[in-house]
C-alpha positions in Angstrom: 0.0 0.0 0.0 1.1 3.6 -0.7 0.2 6.4 1.6 -0.5 10.0 0.5 -0.9 13.3 2.2 -3.6 15.7 0.9 -3.0 19.4 1.6 -6.3 21.3 1.4 -8.2 24.4 2.5 -11.9 25.0 3.1 -14.5 27.6 4.0 -16.3 25.9 6.9 -19.4 28.0 6.7 -21.6 25.2 5.2 -20.1 22.3 7.2 -20.7 20.8 10.7 -16.9 20.7 11.1 -14.2 18.4 9.7 -15.3 15.1 11.2 -18.1 13.0 9.7 -21.4 13.7 11.4 -24.5 11.5 11.5 -26.9 14.4 10.6 -24.9 17.1 8.8 -22.4 17.7 6.0 -18.7 17.5 7.0 -15.5 18.3 5.1 -14.1 14.8 5.8 -17.2 13.1 4.2 -17.2 15.5 1.2 -13.5 14.8 0.6 -13.9 11.0 1.0 -16.8 11.0 -1.5 -14.8 12.9 -4.1 -11.7 10.7 -3.6 -13.8 7.5 -3.7 -15.5 8.6 -6.9 -12.2 9.3 -8.6 -10.4 6.1 -7.4 -13.5 4.0 -7.9 -13.4 2.4 -4.5 -14.2 3.3 -0.9 -11.3 5.3 0.5 -10.9 6.3 4.2 -9.4 9.7 4.9 -7.7 10.6 8.2 -7.3 14.3 9.1 -4.6 16.0 11.1 -7.2 17.2 13.6 -10.8 18.3 14.0 -12.3 21.7 13.3 -15.7 22.6 14.8 -18.8 23.6 12.9 -18.3 26.8 10.9 -14.5 26.9 11.5 -12.3 27.4 8.4 -8.9 26.0 7.4 -6.4 27.7 5.2 -4.4 24.5 5.6 -5.6 21.1 6.7 -3.7 17.9 6.0 -5.2 14.4 5.7 -3.9 11.0 4.6 -5.2 8.1 2.6 -3.9 4.7 1.3 -4.0 3.2 -2.2 -2.7 0.0 -3.6 -0.8 1.5 -6.5 1.4 4.6 -7.0 -0.7 7.5 -8.1 0.0 10.5 -10.4 -0.3 13.1 -7.6 -0.8 16.0 -9.9 -3.6 14.2 -11.6 -5.2 13.4 -8.3 -5.0 17.0 -7.3 -6.6 18.2 -10.5 -9.4 15.5 -10.5 -10.3 16.2 -6.8 -10.6 19.9 -7.4 -13.0 19.2 -10.3 -15.1 17.0 -8.1 -15.1 19.0 -4.9 -17.4 22.0 -4.3 -16.1 25.6 -4.6 -15.6 25.9 -0.8 -13.0 23.1 -0.6 -9.7 23.2 -2.5 -6.9 20.7 -2.7 -3.5 22.4 -2.9 -1.4 19.3 -3.5 -1.1 15.6 -2.9 2.2 13.9 -2.1 3.5 10.4 -1.4 4.8 9.9 2.2 6.2 7.0 4.1 3.8 4.1 4.6 3.6 4.6 8.3 3.2 8.4 8.2 0.2 9.6 10.0 -1.5 13.0 9.4 -2.7 13.3 13.0 -0.2 11.5 15.2 3.0 12.7 13.4 2.0 16.4 13.3 4.4 18.4 15.5 2.4 21.5 15.8 -0.9 23.2 14.7 -1.4 27.0 14.3 -4.7 28.8 14.5 -5.7 32.4 14.0 -8.7 34.2 15.4 -9.9 37.5 13.9 -11.6 40.3 15.7 -13.0 43.5 14.2 -14.3 46.6 16.0 -16.3 48.0 13.1 -19.2 46.7 10.9 -17.9 45.5 7.6 -20.1 43.6 5.1 -17.1 42.0 3.5 -15.6 40.3 6.5 -18.7 39.5 8.5 -18.3 35.8 7.7 -14.6 35.6 8.8 -14.2 38.0 11.8 -16.0 38.5 15.0 -17.2 42.0 15.6 -16.9 43.4 19.2 -18.8 46.5 20.2 -16.5 47.8 22.9 -12.8 48.6 23.1 -10.4 45.9 24.4 -7.1 46.3 26.2 -5.0 44.1 23.9 -1.8 44.8 26.0 -3.5 43.2 29.0 -4.7 40.4 26.7 -1.2 39.7 25.5 0.1 39.8 29.1 -2.5 37.2 30.0 -1.7 35.1 26.9 2.0 34.9 28.0 0.9 32.9 31.1 -0.2 30.1 28.8 3.4 29.1 28.5 3.6 28.3 32.2 1.1 25.5 32.0 0.4 22.2 30.2 -3.0 21.2 31.6 -5.7 23.1 29.9 -8.8 21.4 31.2 -10.4 24.8 31.8 -10.5 25.4 28.1 -11.6 22.0 27.0 -15.1 20.9 25.9 -16.6 18.7 28.6 -17.1 14.9 28.3 -14.6 14.3 25.4 -12.8 11.0 24.8 -9.2 12.3 25.0 -6.8 10.6 27.4 -5.0 13.8 28.5 -5.7 17.5 28.5 -2.0 18.4 28.4 -0.8 20.6 25.5 2.4 22.5 24.9 1.8 26.1 23.8 4.6 27.4 21.5 3.2 30.8 20.5 0.3 33.0 21.7 -0.1 36.6 20.8 -2.5 39.3 19.6 -1.4 41.6 16.8 -3.1 44.5 15.1 -3.5 44.1 11.3 -5.5 47.3 10.7 -6.8 50.2 12.8 -9.9 48.1 13.6 -8.7 44.6 13.1 -6.8 42.3 15.4 -5.7 38.7 15.1 -4.8 36.2 17.8 -2.2 33.5 16.7 -1.7 30.4 18.8 0.5 27.4 18.1 0.7 24.2 20.1 1.7 20.6 19.7 -2.0 19.7 20.0 -5.3 21.3 20.9 -8.3 20.2 22.9 -11.9 20.3 21.6 -13.1 24.0 21.6 -9.8 25.1 23.2 -8.9 28.0 21.0 -12.4 29.5 21.1 -12.4 29.2 24.9 -9.0 30.7 25.3 -10.0 33.7 23.1 -13.2 34.1 25.0 -11.4 34.2 28.3 -8.8 36.6 27.0 -11.6 38.9 25.9 -12.8 39.0 29.5 -9.3 40.3 30.4 -9.5 42.9 27.6 -12.9 44.0 28.9 -11.6 44.5 32.4 -13.8 41.7 33.8 -10.8 39.5 34.6 -7.3 40.3 35.7 -4.1 38.6 34.4 -3.8 36.8 37.8 -7.5 35.9 37.4 -6.7 34.4 34.0 -3.9 32.4 35.6 -6.3 31.1 38.3 -8.8 30.0 35.6 -6.1 27.7 34.2 -5.1 26.4 37.6 -8.7 25.6 38.6 -9.0 23.1 35.7 -12.7 23.8 35.5 -14.4 24.7 32.3 -17.0 26.7 34.2 -14.3 29.1 35.4 -13.3 30.1 31.9 -15.1 32.6 29.6 -17.7 31.8 27.0 -16.4 30.3 23.7 -16.3 32.9 20.9 -18.1 32.2 17.6 -16.4 29.7 15.3 -16.7 31.7 12.0 -13.7 33.9 12.8 -11.4 30.9 13.6 -8.9 29.5 11.0 -6.5 26.6 11.1 -3.6 28.0 9.2 -0.6 25.7 9.5 0.4 22.1 10.5 4.0 20.9 10.9 5.5 17.5 10.1 9.0 16.0 10.3 10.9 16.1 7.0 11.6 12.4 7.4 8.0 11.5 6.5 8.5 12.6 3.0 11.7 10.6 2.3 10.2 8.0 0.0 
């Protein structure tokens, strides 16, 4: 068997997330149907992670197996012809037979976009806030994330993961325009709903409802009820996934 990585992006607006759902369209199912149609047999696709309903991906990586070596440029072209306009395959490449899109990923990077003005052209991709935020305080609070590994307070309840430990590598707010801010966070793994919960709690700091020390206590309490409300998913983007170079030495 030969294993292939698919690099793709998607607008998550019309999907109930990446993972196959019993009662809603998913990106994974849509990709699997296109791939199975092209290869003329049922093909299982494994993603590097899960994105929630409405969340977008500028870059997602998934893998699949096939019994013969494929023309990867041809696969890319055919998939893009079969897929809807809101999903695009950037490239397909052969990897080592034991390479795994999820378990071999060394980091994931997300971005969350906030705007302080009404704009009909970014309403689908940024969250509008109606009051000023102290982004300096929010960055001060974000730096405390590096002091911890257990992020139970920012995890969706009743998940099937074995550990709530993550290693945060980068977390910072930056201004992209006078009324636009973006939060970038990178970690070796993320929990369900984690980024949206982190952003929601940082916004509480920015509003003056929570101090930096209070943000630290939220993490230490390991209680989802202590953290802020999760922000809307439509402003969240998965933007990068890293893998060891050795996976591509075939």
